[in-house]
N, C-alpha and C positions, 0 to 999 in steps of 0.2 A: 977377211971373213966374207963368205958368199951370202947373198940374200936367199931367202927361201925359194924364190923363183929360179935363181941360178942353180941352186942345189938340186931342185926337182928336175930341171931341164938336163943337168949333167947326169943324174941317175937314170932317168928314162932313156936318154940317148945311149947310155952304156948298154942297154939291153939289145940294141941293134934291131929292134922290131921294125918291119916295114910299115910305114905310115906314121911313125912316132913324131916326125917333124910336123906333119899336118895336125896331129892330135895336140901337140904343144901350141900350135897356132890357135886352135879352137879354144884351148884352155885360157890363153892370154886374152883373146878377143872377147870371150864371154864371162870373164871375171873370176876365174878360179883363184887367182892370187890376191884378190881383194874381198872375197866372200867370207862371211862368218862361218864358224863350224856348227853353230846351233842357235836356237832362239833365246835360250836363257841358261843353259848349262855350260859345259866346257866350251871355251872359245866363242862366246857371244860378243864378238867384236870383229871389226873389219880386218881382213887378212889372216884370220885364225884358221881357216880351212887349210891353207898351205902349210902353216906351222904344224897343225895337227897331223896332216898327212906325212910330213917328215918325221914327226915323233913316232908314228905308227911304223914307218919304214925302218928306222934305225932300231926300234925295239924288236920288230919282227926278225930282222937280220941277226940280232944278238941271240934271240931265242933259237932260231934255226941253227946257228953255229954251235950253240951250247948243246942242243939235242943231237946234232949230227955234224961233228967237225969235218966230215968229208963231203959237205954240201957241194953239189955240182954247180957249174955256171948256169945251166938251164934252170935249176931250182932257185938259185939266187935271183935270176931275172924274173921268174914268176913271182917271187916275194916282192921285189921292187915294184913291179907293175900292179900287183894286187894291193899292196900297202899304200902306194902313192895315189892310186885311182879309186880306192874302195868307196870314197865319198864324192866322187865326181858329180853324182846326181844332185848333191847339195848346191851345186853351182846354179841349178835351175834347168829349164828346158825351153825349147822354142824361142831362144834368145831373151828369155825373161828370167830374172833371179828367183830362186826358191824362197829366200829370206828377204824381207823388206823391213824397213824401220817400223817399229811399233809406236806410232804417234798417238798419244792420248790428248785430251783437252788441255792438260798442263804441259804438254811437250812429250819428248821421247821417254818411254817407260824405262825406269831404272831396273825394275825387277825382271822385265822381259824386254830387252832392247830390240829384238826382232820378232817377227811373226811370219807364218807361212804366207806366201803371196796368194791373195784371194783370187787373182786372175788365172792361176794355173789349176789344171785338173789334178786331183789327188792321185799320185802314183808313188809308191814307195821309192825312196831315193836309191835303194840298193838295185832295184830293177832299172831305173833310169841310168844308173852308172853303167851297168852292163850294156844297155842299148847304145848309149852314147859312145862308149869306148869302142864298141865293135863297128861303129861307122868308120873308124880310122885304122884300127889294128885288129888282127885276129887274136882272140883269146882261146886258150885250150879249154876243154870242158871243165877241168879242175879249177882253172882260173875263174871261169864264169861262176862256178859253184861257190868258190871262196869269197868272191865279191858279193854275190847275191845273198850269201848266208853269213856275212861278216858280223852281223849283230846277234848271231846265235839264236837262242831261245827268247831273246828280248824283242824280237820282231814278229809281226803277224805271220810272215811267210816261214820263218824259222820254227815257230811253234808247231807247225803241221808237217814240215818237210825235212827237218834236220835230224830229229832223234834217230840215232843208230846209223846215220849216213855221213857222219863227220869224216873229213879227210885231214891228213896232216897239214896241208896248206890252209884249209879253212880254219882249223883250230889255232894255228900260228897267227893268222890275221885277226881272228876274233880276240884272242888274248892280248895281242899287241894293241889293238884298238881299245880294249877295256883298260889296259895298263896306262896307255897314253891319256885317255879321257878321265880316268878316275884317280890316277896317281900323279903323273907328270904335269897335268894341266889344271890341277886344283891347288888351292892355297896351302893345304896341309900335305902336299905330295912328297913322295920320297920314302925311303926305307928307314 
């Protein structure tokens, strides 16, 4: 059985995007595989960001194949890239992690084990994801949109920019992200 890191590397390398090797090096160096997925909700533990990203990827691929059995290799590659990298901004920026341990007087908080790093400027992780990815690989406009709008109407940017502008890729990534975080990664998950 492969580790989350090995699976992610294999999937991203399969897209044959120019610059993917350098992007994988950046992800490894700056903590993608050890980062939590959130401060207190799904995946508020070390290493959960990688696991969440894989859950989103496999869910998104299943959704796409169900809705369109004739999915092209290019469409599959876009789904892999968007699903695995949609939360790349949660790794942090400028070499600093986005999430840091939430230490209270009594020790680490059990209710909220992580908090937003107070040393970072506030910028939505969706936007940081697009910026950081594009330092290494080219994203299509549809991929940029799907990553930037993966939280749908739940994000500040989505509330004002998304309505009526949804694309199939954005909707697949959004629903896969919701399914992974609300069903697969919760105690009561599953059908």
